[in-house]
C-alpha positions in Angstrom: 19.7 -23.5 -13.8 17.7 -25.2 -11.5 16.6 -28.6 -12.6 12.7 -28.9 -13.2 10.7 -32.1 -11.6 8.8 -34.0 -14.2 5.0 -33.0 -15.0 2.1 -35.2 -13.8 1.6 -38.0 -16.0 -2.5 -37.2 -16.3 -3.1 -33.6 -17.3 -6.7 -32.1 -17.2 -6.0 -28.9 -18.4 -6.2 -27.5 -22.0 -2.1 -27.4 -22.0 0.8 -27.3 -19.8 2.7 -24.0 -20.3 1.6 -21.4 -17.3 1.8 -24.7 -15.2 5.6 -25.6 -16.2 6.7 -22.4 -15.5 5.1 -21.3 -12.2 3.5 -24.7 -11.2 -0.3 -25.6 -10.6 -1.0 -22.6 -10.1 -1.0 -19.0 -9.4 -4.2 -17.7 -9.4 -5.2 -14.0 -9.5 -8.8 -14.7 -8.2 -7.1 -16.3 -5.0 -6.3 -13.4 -2.7 -3.2 -13.4 -0.3 -5.5 -14.4 2.4 -7.2 -16.8 0.6 -4.2 -18.5 -0.2 -3.3 -18.3 3.4 -6.2 -19.8 4.5 -5.8 -22.8 1.8 -2.1 -23.2 2.8 -3.7 -23.7 6.5 -6.0 -26.3 5.2 -3.2 -28.6 3.6 -1.1 -28.1 6.6 -3.6 -29.2 9.0 -4.8 -32.1 7.2 -1.1 -33.5 6.6 -0.3 -32.4 10.2 -3.1 -34.8 11.2 -1.7 -37.7 9.9 1.9 -36.8 10.8 3.2 -35.5 7.7 3.2 -31.8 8.3 5.9 -30.2 5.9 7.0 -33.2 5.0 7.0 -34.2 1.2 7.6 -38.0 1.2 7.8 -37.9 -3.1 7.9 -34.9 -5.2 4.7 -33.4 -6.1 2.6 -36.6 -4.8 0.8 -34.1 -2.2 -2.7 -35.7 -1.2 -4.6 -34.2 1.5 -8.0 -34.3 3.2 -9.6 -30.9 4.3 -12.7 -30.4 6.2 -16.0 -29.3 4.8 -17.2 -28.5 8.3 -20.9 -27.5 6.7 -22.5 -27.3 9.9 -20.5 -24.3 11.1 -20.9 -22.7 7.9 -24.5 -22.9 7.4 -24.5 -21.6 10.9 -22.1 -18.7 10.2 -23.1 -17.5 6.7 -26.4 -19.2 6.0 -28.5 -18.2 8.7 -30.1 -14.9 7.8 -32.8 -15.0 10.1 -30.8 -15.4 13.4 -31.0 -11.9 14.9 -34.8 -11.6 13.8 -35.4 -14.7 16.1 -33.3 -13.8 18.5 -35.0 -10.5 19.2 -38.5 -11.6 18.4 -38.4 -14.5 21.3 -35.8 -12.3 23.7 -37.8 -13.7 26.5 -39.0 -16.9 25.2 -35.9 -19.1 25.0 -38.0 -22.5 24.1 -39.6 -20.9 21.2 -36.4 -19.1 19.9 -34.9 -22.7 19.5 -38.0 -24.0 17.8 -38.4 -21.3 15.4 -34.5 -21.5 14.7 -34.4 -25.0 14.2 -37.3 -25.1 12.0 -36.2 -22.6 9.7 -32.6 -24.0 9.7 -33.7 -27.4 9.0 -35.6 -26.1 5.6 -33.1 -23.2 4.9 -29.6 -25.0 5.0 -27.6 -26.6 2.3 -25.4 -29.6 1.5 -26.2 -31.6 4.9 -28.0 -34.7 4.5 -30.8 -35.3 7.1 -29.3 -32.0 9.1 -29.7 -32.2 12.8 -29.1 -29.0 14.7 -30.5 -29.8 18.3 -27.2 -30.4 19.5 -26.9 -26.7 20.1 -29.4 -25.8 22.8 -27.8 -28.3 25.2 -24.3 -26.4 24.7 -25.6 -22.7 25.1 -28.0 -21.7 28.1 -29.7 -19.0 26.1 -30.8 -18.8 22.5 -29.3 -14.9 22.9 -26.0 -16.8 23.8 -25.7 -18.6 21.0 -26.8 -15.4 18.4 -24.0 -13.6 20.5 -21.6 -16.2 19.8 -22.6 -16.5 16.0 -22.5 -12.4 15.3 -19.1 -12.5 17.1 -17.6 -15.0 14.9 -19.1 -13.6 11.7 -17.4 -10.1 12.7 -13.8 -11.9 11.7 -14.9 -12.8 8.4 -12.0 -12.6 6.3 -11.9 -10.0 4.0 -14.8 -8.4 5.8 -17.8 -8.0 4.1 -17.9 -9.1 0.4 -20.1 -10.5 -2.5 -18.8 -14.1 -2.4 -21.2 -17.0 -1.9 -22.0 -18.0 1.7 -20.0 -21.2 1.1 -16.9 -19.2 0.3 -16.8 -17.4 3.3 -14.0 -17.9 5.9 -13.6 -16.8 9.8 -10.4 -15.8 11.1 -8.2 -19.3 11.7 -8.1 -19.1 15.6 -7.2 -22.8 15.2 -7.5 -26.0 13.8 -11.8 -25.9 14.2 -12.2 -22.8 11.9 -10.1 -24.4 8.9 -12.6 -25.6 6.0 -12.0 -25.8 2.3 -13.7 -23.5 -0.3 -17.1 -25.4 -1.7 -19.7 -24.7 -4.2 -22.5 -26.0 -1.7 -26.3 -26.9 -3.4 -29.0 -28.3 -1.8 -28.0 -31.9 -1.5 -24.2 -32.0 -2.4 -21.4 -29.7 -2.4 -18.3 -29.6 -4.7 -14.6 -28.4 -4.8 -14.6 -26.2 -8.1 -11.5 -24.4 -7.3 -13.5 -20.9 -7.4 -11.4 -19.0 -4.6 -9.0 -21.9 -3.6 -7.1 -22.1 -6.6 -4.3 -24.2 -5.4 -1.8 -21.1 -4.7 -2.3 -22.6 -1.3 -1.0 -25.5 -2.2 2.2 -23.8 -3.9 2.5 -22.1 -0.6 2.6 -25.5 1.4 5.2 -27.1 -1.1 7.3 -24.0 -1.0 7.6 -24.0 2.5 8.1 -27.7 3.0 11.0 -27.5 0.4 12.7 -24.5 2.3 14.4 -27.3 4.8 13.0 -25.2 7.4 9.1 -26.6 8.0 9.9 -28.2 11.5 11.0 -24.7 12.9 7.7 -23.1 11.6 5.5 -26.2 12.6 6.5 -25.7 16.1 6.1 -22.1 16.1 2.3 -22.5 14.3 1.3 -25.0 17.0 1.1 -22.0 19.3 -1.6 -20.2 17.2 -3.1 -21.7 14.1 -2.9 -25.4 14.9 -3.3 -24.8 18.5 -6.8 -26.4 19.6 -7.0 -25.4 23.1 -6.9 -22.1 23.0 -10.3 -19.9 24.0 -11.5 -18.9 20.7 -11.3 -22.1 18.8 -12.8 -24.1 21.3 -15.7 -21.6 20.8 -16.1 -22.2 17.0 -15.8 -26.0 18.0 -18.9 -25.6 20.1 -20.9 -25.0 16.8 -19.9 -28.1 15.2 -21.5 -31.4 16.2 -19.0 -33.8 17.8 -19.7 -37.0 15.8 -20.1 -35.8 12.3 -17.2 -36.8 10.0 -16.0 -33.7 8.1 -13.3 -34.7 6.1 -13.5 -33.9 2.5 -12.8 -36.5 -0.2 -8.5 -36.6 -0.9 -7.4 -33.4 -2.9 -4.4 -34.1 -5.3 -2.9 -32.5 -8.3 -0.5 -29.9 -6.7 2.6 -29.1 -8.6 5.9 -26.8 -8.3 8.4 -27.5 -10.7 11.3 -27.0 -8.8 12.5 -29.1 -5.5 15.2 -26.4 -4.8 15.0 -22.5 -5.2 16.5 -19.5 -2.9 12.7 -18.5 -2.9 11.8 -21.1 -0.6 14.5 -20.4 1.9 13.6 -16.7 1.8 10.1 -16.6 2.6 10.6 -19.4 5.2 13.0 -17.0 7.1 10.8 -13.9 7.2 7.9 -16.7 8.5 10.3 -17.4 10.9 11.4 -14.0 11.8 7.7 -12.9 12.2 6.8 -16.2 14.4 9.4 -15.8 16.4 8.8 -12.1 17.3 7.1 -11.1 20.4 4.2 -9.8 18.1 1.2 -11.8 19.8 0.4 -14.7 17.6 -2.8 -13.7 16.2 -1.6 -10.2 15.1 1.4 -12.0 13.1 -1.0 -13.4 10.8 -1.9 -10.3 8.6 1.7 -9.9 8.3 2.4 -13.2 7.1 -0.3 -12.9 4.6 1.5 -9.3 3.5 5.0 -11.1 3.1 3.9 -14.3 1.6 1.9 -12.1 -0.9 5.2 -10.3 -1.8 7.6 -13.4 -2.2 4.9 -14.8 -4.4 5.0 -11.7 -6.6 8.8 -12.1 -6.4 8.5 -15.9 -7.3 6.2 -15.0 -10.3 8.8 -12.8 -11.6 11.9 -14.5 -11.0 10.4 -17.7 -13.0 9.7 -15.5 -15.8 12.7 -13.7 -15.9 14.7 -17.2 -16.0 12.7 -18.3 -18.7 13.6 -15.2 -20.7 17.2 -15.7 -19.7 17.5 -12.5 -17.4 20.4 -12.7 -14.8 20.3 -9.4 -13.5 19.1 -9.0 -9.7 15.4 -8.3 -9.7 14.5 -4.9 -8.6 11.6 -2.6 -7.8 11.5 1.3 -7.9 9.2 2.3 -5.1 7.9 5.8 -4.9 7.1 6.9 -1.6 4.0 9.0 -1.9 4.5 12.5 -2.6 2.3 15.3 -2.7 3.6 16.7 -5.8 4.4 14.4 -8.7 8.2 13.5 -8.9 10.6 11.7 -11.4 10.4 8.4 -8.9 6.6 8.1 -9.7 7.2 7.6 -13.5 10.2 5.3 -13.0 8.1 3.6 -10.6 5.4 3.2 -12.9 7.7 2.2 -15.5 9.2 -0.7 -13.2 5.4 -1.7 -12.6 4.6 -2.0 -16.3 7.8 -3.7 -17.1 7.2 -6.4 -14.3 3.6 -6.9 -15.6 4.8 -7.5 -19.4 7.3 -10.2 -18.0 4.9 -13.0 -18.0 3.2 -12.6 -21.1 6.8 -12.2 -22.9 7.9 -15.6 -20.9 5.0 -17.8 -22.4 6.1 -16.9 -25.7 9.8 -17.5 -25.1 9.0 -20.5 -23.4 6.9 -22.2 -26.3 9.4 -21.3 -28.8 12.2 -22.7 -27.0 11.6 -25.7 -29.3 12.4 -24.3 -32.3 16.2 -24.5 -31.1 15.5 -28.5 -30.4 16.8 -31.3 -32.8 12.9 -32.7 -32.4 11.7 -29.7 -33.9 14.3 -29.7 -36.6 13.3 -33.2 -37.8 9.3 -32.3 -38.1 8.5 -32.7 -41.8 4.8 -31.7 -41.6 2.2 -30.6 -39.5 1.1 -34.1 -38.1 4.7 -34.4 -37.0 4.6 -31.1 -35.3 1.1 -31.8 -33.6 2.9 -34.9 -31.9 5.5 -33.2 -30.6 3.7 -30.4 -29.3 1.8 -33.2 -27.3 4.4 -34.6 -26.1 6.2 -31.4 -24.8 2.9 -29.1 -23.6 0.5 -31.4 -23.7 -1.5 -29.2 -26.7 -3.6 -30.0 -28.7 -5.9 -32.3 -26.8 -7.1 -35.1 -28.7 -10.5 -33.6 -29.2 -9.2 -30.7 -30.6 -6.7 -31.8 -32.7 -9.3 -30.5 -36.0 -9.1 -27.4 -34.9 -5.3 -26.7 -35.6 -5.2 -29.4 -38.5 -5.7 -26.5 -41.0 -2.6 -25.2 -39.9 -0.4 -24.7 -43.4 2.9 -25.8 -41.8 4.8 -26.7 -38.4 5.6 -23.0 -38.1 2.1 -21.7 -38.4 0.8 -24.3 -36.3 3.5 -23.0 -33.6 2.2 -19.4 -34.3 -1.4 -20.8 -33.4 -0.2 -22.6 -30.1 1.6 -19.1 -28.9 -1.6 -17.4 -29.6 -3.4 -20.1 -27.7 -1.3 -20.4 -24.8 -1.3 -16.3 -24.4 -5.1 -15.8 -24.5 -5.3 -18.8 -21.9 -2.5 -16.8 -20.0 -4.5 -13.7 -19.8 -7.2 -15.4 -18.1 -5.6 -15.6 -14.7 -1.4 -15.6 -14.4 -1.2 -12.4 -16.3 -3.1 -10.7 -14.2 -1.4 -12.2 -10.9 1.1 -9.3 -10.2 -1.2 -6.4 -10.8 -3.9 -8.0 -8.6 -1.9 -9.3 -5.7 0.4 -6.4 -5.7 -2.9 -4.3 -4.9 -3.8 -6.7 -2.5 -0.9 -6.3 -0.1 -0.4 -2.6 -0.7 2.6 -2.8 -2.5 0.8 -0.9 -5.9 -1.1 1.7 -6.2 -2.6 4.5 -8.5 -3.3 7.1 -5.5 -2.6 10.6 -7.2 -1.9 8.9 -10.2 -3.4 7.8 -13.5 -0.7 5.0 -13.9 -0.4 2.0 -11.7 3.1 2.2 -9.7 5.0 1.0 -6.9 4.1 3.0 -3.8 4.0 0.6 -0.4 0.9 1.7 2.2 1.9 1.6 6.0 0.6 -1.9 6.3 3.1 -3.5 4.3 5.9 -1.0 5.1 5.3 -2.0 8.8 5.6 -5.9 7.7 9.0 -5.2 6.2 10.0 -3.6 9.4 8.9 -6.6 11.2 10.5 -9.1 9.1 13.8 -7.3 8.5 14.8 -5.3 11.6 15.6 -7.8 14.4 15.5 -4.9 17.1 16.9 -1.8 16.2 18.6 -0.8 12.5 20.0 2.4 11.1 18.1 3.6 8.8 20.3 3.7 5.7 21.3 0.0 7.0 17.4 -0.6 6.6 17.3 0.6 3.1 20.2 -1.6 1.9 18.5 -4.8 3.6 15.3 -3.9 1.6 17.4 -3.9 -1.8 19.3 -6.9 -0.9 16.7 -9.1 -0.2 13.5 -7.9 -2.3 15.4 -5.8 -4.4 13.4 -2.5 -3.6 15.2 0.5 -4.8 14.0 3.5 -2.2 17.4 5.7 -1.6 20.1 7.1 -3.8 22.6 4.5 -2.8 20.1 1.8 -4.4 19.7 3.7 -7.3 23.0 4.1 -8.2 22.5 2.7 -11.9 19.5 4.6 -12.4 21.4 7.9 -11.2 24.4 7.0 -13.1 22.4 6.6 -16.5 20.9 10.0 -16.1 17.1 8.6 -15.5 16.9 10.7 -12.4 19.4 12.6 -9.9 20.5 11.5 -6.6 18.4 14.4 -5.3 15.3 12.7 -6.3 16.1 9.3 -4.6 17.3 11.1 -1.3 14.1 12.9 -1.1 12.4 9.7 -1.4 14.2 7.9 1.4 13.4 11.2 3.5 9.8 10.5 2.8 10.2 6.9 4.2 12.2 8.1 7.0 9.1 10.5 7.9 6.6 7.7 7.3 7.9 5.3 9.7 8.4 8.0 12.5 4.8 9.1 11.8 4.0 5.2 12.6 6.2 5.1 15.7 8.7 2.5 13.8 11.7 5.1 13.8 13.6 7.5 16.1 16.1 10.2 15.4 18.8 10.3 18.0 20.7 13.5 16.0 20.8 15.1 12.7 23.3 12.2 11.4 21.2 9.1 13.1 18.1 7.4 12.5 17.1 4.2 13.8 14.1 1.9 12.4 13.0 0.2 15.3 10.7 -3.2 15.6 8.4 -2.8 18.4 8.4 -6.4 18.6 11.7 -7.5 17.9 13.9 -9.8 19.5 17.8 -9.5 19.6 19.4 -12.2 17.4 21.6 -13.2 20.6 18.2 -14.0 22.4 17.3 -16.6 19.5 20.3 -18.5 20.1 
C-alpha cells in the first residue's frame, strides 16, 4: 500500500473525500485538451523561475500563470474585425481608427486599454485581420459555446499560454470553470515520475520554444510592456508521492516526444494518451480503496457490423468501471468504523468531532444540519449520503466523459456505452507502444500488459475459461483490429502467418541509446 501524503491544513471544500482518494481534483467539465492546456500553464510558470518539474516540497505548488487579456480580447472578443476589414479595405487609416474605437469600448478586463501598438506592427490592417483569423482557426476544440475568456488557441509556444478566467468589464477572476486543477495533477504526476528533466528537454523544442515562427506571430498581438502574470495559484494536491502510474504516463510521453513525429503533430496524441492514463489512474485509486488487487482490465470491442458477445462484455466492463468510484467513496468513509477512535465514540457530538478530524466534515456552519442524527451510525449514514451526492456532481462522471472525449468509449451502433476505440486513439496507442515495428500478436499482448486491454483470445483466456464467451469471438475481434490497422496504413501482412504493426514515426530502440 502506498503511503498517502498529509492533506492541506486549510480546506475550503465541504469535505475531504474525493480529494483524499484522487487528489484535488478530477473534474469532468475539464476535457483532456483543457487539462493539457492548464498543465502547460503550470509548467511554463515554473520553468520561467527555474523549477520546471521540480517539486521542492510535496503539494506546495505555487505558480503564476499569464492572463494575456490583450491577446484574448483581440482573438475572441472582437466580433467586428471582419466587417471593418471588408468595409475599409482601401482605407487603412480609417480601418485602424474604426477598430480602435470599437475595441476600446468593447474590450473587457483591461484598465485603460490601448491597442495602438498594433498599427506599428502590421503594415496593413488586412494583414492584422488575416493573422487574427488564422489563429482563431486553431482554437482548441473548434467551435464551442464556452465564454470568450475560456477559449484557447493551439499551444505553438509560451506566448500562446494563458489561464482560464471569468472576465467582466473591469476585472477578471479565476473561477476554475474549465481549468479545474486536473492539469495541476498532471504536472505533479510528471514531476514525481523521476523523468521530468527528460520531458522538459523535449518540450523545449516545441511548446516552450519562444523562437518558433507561430509563437512569434502570437507574440506580435501582445504589448511588450504589459505585465500579464496573474496572482499566485496554489492548493494543488496529489495524494501519493510515488505510484507506478506516474512512470507509465511519463514513459508514453517520452516515447511520443522522442519519435520522428513533427513536434506539433505529437500534441493531440499526448492529449489522448494522457486522458487514457487519467482514466486508468482514477480506476486504480478506486480499486485500491476497495481492496481489489487484481489487474485492471478493459474489454475492448473492435466495432463489428453486427452485434457480438464482445459488445455485451465490453458494455459490462464499462458499467463495472463506471460504478467503481461511487463504491469507493462509501468504502473510504466506512473504514472509520474499524478504527479504535470510532469504537470510543459515545454520542453524536463526539462522532462529529471525529469526522471533522478525519474528513473535514461537517463544516462549523453546518453542524446544526447534522446534529439531528439520533446516533453516530445515523450520522455516518448522513455523511455517506452527502459525500455520494457531492461525488455525483463531477468525479463520478469523469470516467464516462473522458472515455468519450479520447475515443475510448462509444454508443455507436448500440444503446449502451461500451469500450470501442476510435481510429485516433488506436493510432495514439501504436505510436506509444510500437518502437518501429512489432508483430501483431505481440502488439496485442503489449496493450494488455501496459493498459489492461483485452482484445484477442490470448488476453481473454480467463473470460473464455469461465464460459462467458468462446475463443473464436475474441479471435474475430482481433482480426477486426488487424483490418482497421491495415486500412489506417499501420499494419503490413508479410504472409498468412505474419503481420506487423508499424509506427511510421518510430525510432528503433538502438537509435535512442
